[in-house]
Every structure is written in C-alpha cells, then in structure tokens.
N, C-alpha and C positions, 0 to 999 in steps of 0.2 A: 705623174711623177711620184715615185715612192717616197715615203717620209725620210728614209735614210738608206745609205748603202753600207753594206757590211764591210768592215775593215778586215783585211786578211793579213796575217803576219807571215813573213817569209823566212824568219830565222829558223835554224834547225831544231834546237831544243825547246821543249815546252810549247810546241805549236798549238796544240788544242787549248792549253790554258790561255795563251795570248789571244786566241780567237774568241774565247769566252769573254775575256775582259773587254776586248774591243767591241764585241756585240752588246755587252751590258752598257757600255758608254753610249753606243749608238741609240739604244732603246730609251735612254734617259732624256734624249732631246726631243722636243715636240716638233711636229711638222711645221715648216715655214713656207710661205709663198715666195718662191724665188723665180725671177725672170730667166728664161732660157735664151742663151746666145751661144749655141753650140759652135757656130761658125768662128767665134773668137777664142774658143777654148780647146782643150785636148780632145781628140777623137776617140781614144781608147782608155784603158785603165791607167791611172796615174800612180807611179811608184814614188813614194816619199822615202828617200834614203836618210837613215839616221846613223851617223858614223860612231855610234856608241852602243853598248849592250842594251838588250831589252830590260825594262824595269827601272832604268835610271831616269834622272830628271829630263834629259833630252828626249828620251823615248816617251815619257808621259806627255810632254808638251806636244810632240809630233802626233801622237794618237788622238789627242783631243782636237788638234787642228785638222788632221786628216778626216776625222768624222764630221767636223763642221764644214769641210769643203765638199764632201761627197754629194750632197743634194744640190747646192747651187751650181756646181760644175756638171752635174748629171753624169758622174763618173764613179767607177769603183776605185777605191783608194787602197793601195797596197803599201803597208809599212814594211820597209826593208832594212833591218838592222845589219850594219856592216862595220863592226868594230875592228880596230887594228891600226897600228902605226900612229898611235896617239890621236886617232880620228881622221888621219889623212887618207886612208884607203877608201873610205866611203865618199869623202869629198872628191877624190880623184875620179871615182866612178861617175859622179854627176858632171864633173868638168868635161869628161869625155863622151857624155851622152848626147843623143840627138836633141837639138833645141826645138822641140815641138810641144813643150808644156806637159809631156807625159813622164818626165823625170824631174823631181824636185829634191832639194836638200833642206833638212832642218838641222841646224847645228848651233852650238853655243858660241859665246864670244871667243872661245879658243880658236875658232876659225881664222881670226885675223892675227893670232899670235904665232902661227906656224913658222913664218919666215924668221922671226926672232928666236924661236926655240930650237929649230932644227937646221942643221947645216945644209941639207938637201930637201927641197920641196918640189914635187913633180908638176906643180901647177901654180898659177898666179892667183892668189886669194882674192884679188880685186878684178883683174881683167878676164879671168876665165869663168866668171859667174855673172849672172844678171840678178841684181837685188830685187826682191819683190816687196818684202815688208819686214820690219822688226816686229816680231810677234809679241814678246814680253821682255821685261827686265826683272832682275832678281836682286834687290838691295840686300846687303849684308848687315848684320848687327856687329858692333864692336862689343864683345862680351869679355868679362874678366872673372877670375875666381873671387868670390866675395870677401875672402880673407885678405886680399890685397888692400892696403890702406888708402884707397883713392875712390872718389865718388863721381868724377867727371873726366873728360878728355884732357883738360889742362892739368889736372892732378896726375893723370897717367904719364903725360909727357914729362912733368917735373920729376916724378918718381923714377922713370926710366933713365933720365939724365943724371940723377943723383946716385943711381945704382947701375952703372954701365955693365952690361953683360950678364946681369943677374936675372933678368926677365926672359922667359921663353914664350914664343907665340907658336901655336900649333896650326896646322892646316890639313885639309883632306888629301893633300898630295903635292909633290914638288911641281912648281911652275903653274899650278892651278890658280883660279881666281882668288881663293882665300889666301894662298901664299903671297901672291902679288899685291893683294890688298895690304898685307902686313909690311911688305917691302916699300910700298908707297908711303905708308905711315912713317917708316924709318927715314925715308928720303926727305920728306917734308918737315920732319921734326928734329932730325939728328939723334933720335932715340937709339940706343944700342941694345937691341934685343936679338936673341938667338932663335932661328927658325927650326922647328921640329916637325918634319913631314910625317903624316900617317897614311895608312891605306884606307881612306874614307873619313867622313866627318864623325861617325859614331865613336870610334876609339879615341879620336882627338878630344871630343867632348867629355868622354869618360875621364881622361887624364886631366882635363881642365877642371872638372868638378872635384877630382881627387887632389888637386894641387900640384901635380907633377909638372904642369905648365900653367902659366898665369893669364895668358891673353889669347884671344882668337877672333878672327873675322869669320862669321858663319851665317848662312841664310836663316831667316826667322823661322822657316818651316821646321828646322831641326833644333834650334836653340831656344825658341820662345817658351817651350814648355818648362825648360829648366830655369828660365828667368822668372816665370810666374811662380814656380815652386820655391824660389829663393836660393836655388843651388848655384845660380850664376847672376851676375849683375851686368845689365846692359847700359852702355854709356852713350851710344849714338848709332845712327844709321848712316850708310855710306852713299845714299842717293842724293840727288839734287834737292828733292823736296821730302817732307816727312811721309812715312808710310801710314796708310789707312789702318793697318793692322796694329800699329803702336803709335798713335797720333801724338802722345805726350813725349815721345823720345826725340831729342833734337837731331838734326843732321850733323855731320862732322863739321860743316861750315859754321852752323849755328853754335856748335860746341867750342868754337875757337880755333879751327884749323882751316883757314882760307885755302881754296883750291882743291880740297879733297872731295872728289866725286868719282866713285868707281862702283859699277854694278856688273854682275854677270848678266848676260842677256841671250836670247834665242832669236834666230832669224830664219827667214825662208828665202831660198835662192833657186834660180833655174840656171841651166847652162848658158854660156855666152851665146849671143845670136838669137835668143828666143824672141819671136816677134813682139813688138810693143803691145799690139792688141791682145795677145795671149797673156802677157804679163799683167796688163790692166784688168783683164777678166779674172785672173787668179787672185790678184790683189783685192778686187771688189768683193769677191766671194769670201776671202779670208777676213777682210775688215768687217764685213757684216756679221760673219759668224762670231768673231772675237768679241763683238760688242753686245751679243745677246746675253741676258742674265744667266741662261743655262750654262753656256760655255765659261763665262766668268766664274760661276760657282764651282766649276770643275778645276779651273786654273788656280783659284785662290789658295787651296790647301797646299799647293806646291811652293808657296812663298813668292810666287811671281805676280807681277802687275802687268795688265794688258797695255800694249803700246799701239799696234796697228798703224805704223807710220806708212806714208806713201812710198812708192818705189824711188822717187827722187830724194825724199828725205832720208830713206834708208841708205841710198847710195852715198850721200854725203857723210852719213853717220859712220859707215864702215871704214871709210878712208880716214876719218878723224880718229876712230878707235884703234885702227892699225898703228897709227903714229904714236898714240898715247901709250898703248900696251908695250910697244917696242921700246920706248924710252924707259919704262919701268924695268923691263926684262934686261936691257943692256946695263943699266946702272946696278941692278941686283946681281948680275952674273948668272941668272937662272938658265939652265939648259936641260934638255931632255935627251940629247944624244951626244 
C-alpha cells in the first residue's frame, strides 16, 4: 500500500494550485500501518463534497481529513468544492448521491441552521444524511477594543446595560456563527448591542481595532495575533472548556455567564442509507487519522480542536445543535432569504 493518495481538486479555477497544495499536505504525513478491510469500505474513488469555496476554513479541514482518509481506506480522495445557495447546493448533491460510501460531505455547523435561515430547503438536514463523526470544533474568543473601559465579561454586560444601543458588535457575515454568538450573548444578558455584518472577519477586525465597532466574537486563529500585540483585549472563550491555545482565558461560563456555550464545528456525513459497516469503516479511518500528531499539527493553525466523536455521538449532537441554533436564529430574527 502506498504511503498516501494524491488529493485531486475538482473546482474550476486554480486547479493546479490546489493540486499542489493537496500534494504538499500529503507528503507531510508519514506512512502508517493501516489494516485493510476493503469489503467494508468504498470500492472506488471517494468524493468529499465541500459546499464552500476553495481556500476557506471548511475547505482546509476537508483537505486535511481527505488526505488522512486516503491510506486507511485505500482510496483516491477527490475534494469537490460546490459553493452556492449558502452551502445548500453542495449538501443537496450529497443528499441525492448513492449511499455507497463514495460520496461524503464536510460542512460546518451552518448545516443544521439551514431550516431556520431559509424558507425553502430541498433536503432534511437530519434525515437525509448519515452522521459519521464531528471532526473538529472551533471555539471563538470574545474580544473587545482595548479602549472600552471593561476588563471582564461581567464588566461588559454592565457597560452594555448602562449604555443601551451604544455598543456595536461586528461579525464576518449575517447569520454566521460569529453573528449568532453575539445574538446569544444579547439574549442571555439583555445587553443592547447593534450588529454590524462584514464580508469576512478581516475587515471586521480592522474596524474593531480602529474603534468603529467595540465587540466581536471571532476564532482565535484570526484574532489571537491582535490580542497578543495588545490591539485587542480577549475576555473569554465560547467553548465548554478552556482552549489549550489560551489556557489562562476563562470560558464564558467561568466568566459569569451560565449557559453560554457556542462553537462553530465541522462534521463528516454520508448520504442516508449508507451501510452501517461502511460508516464504521470510514469513522475508524477518520478517528485514527485525526488523532495522529501530524494531522493535529495541521489542524491547530486553523483554530480548531479535534473531536472525532462516534457516529452515535455525532447523531445525537447534530439534533441537539439544530434545536439550539434554531432558537437563537428565531429569537434574533436573522434570515438569509
């Protein structure tokens, strides 16, 4: 068995560049001794559909995972970027695919928010997919402009209540995880803050540093450099437990806000009806790959933390997340159409 299978990118633009990046990632991993159980796995090339553009966070995670799956599955992994429809076009393609383990979906937590954000969704986000594993979670930092006269979460809540409507919180886009993180904060605290959506995290962070907005929820991968330089002040992380990247930073719960846990995350699905043995084989391969130091070293710079939950755990998780995100969306009134 060869050390690794070359990942082939299917998107139209910059094909050669993507192939180069994918090949470079593949070469970075050492050969591992994987048992072969081809009878339980896909027989041909495996297409990993990413319903977002190449180069983004979902694409990065998908390519790392696809490379890790190539050797244990004994299959060529094809990363297929299918953006459009807020991510629904690619997800629909997987929902309609043959359930043979040769078509998989890597998507972010937005997958479970489609029914709450769109009036029409051509598939059932739960029933039309077979959960395989939660790949990673991406906690966010609650960061503020350092000119704001607060030093902790309780101080921010008090300031917001004393100055209703005077604080603005930015996000990387309407109805995204960062926006809904701010809406959850408002719902749990009664803070009156104005949402300002941007086209991506970079311009939002620029305005946060410049003082045009005062508050933001943002992944550590993009905001931590500004915290370390003193341009931003971090108050807490949004995960259940503290982040290894910033172990001294409290969780929102520890900082005085009971019930606040919200992270963006990435999962791996197959079409509904995929045989249990095939699902288990893909999960075993993904779980083992995600736990290798080499793969974790590639994931860490994205700001993500490896989860690798079982299909049963992931199944329960997506149902709970669908309900939680829906409540935030409905209360906030966020819509994408």
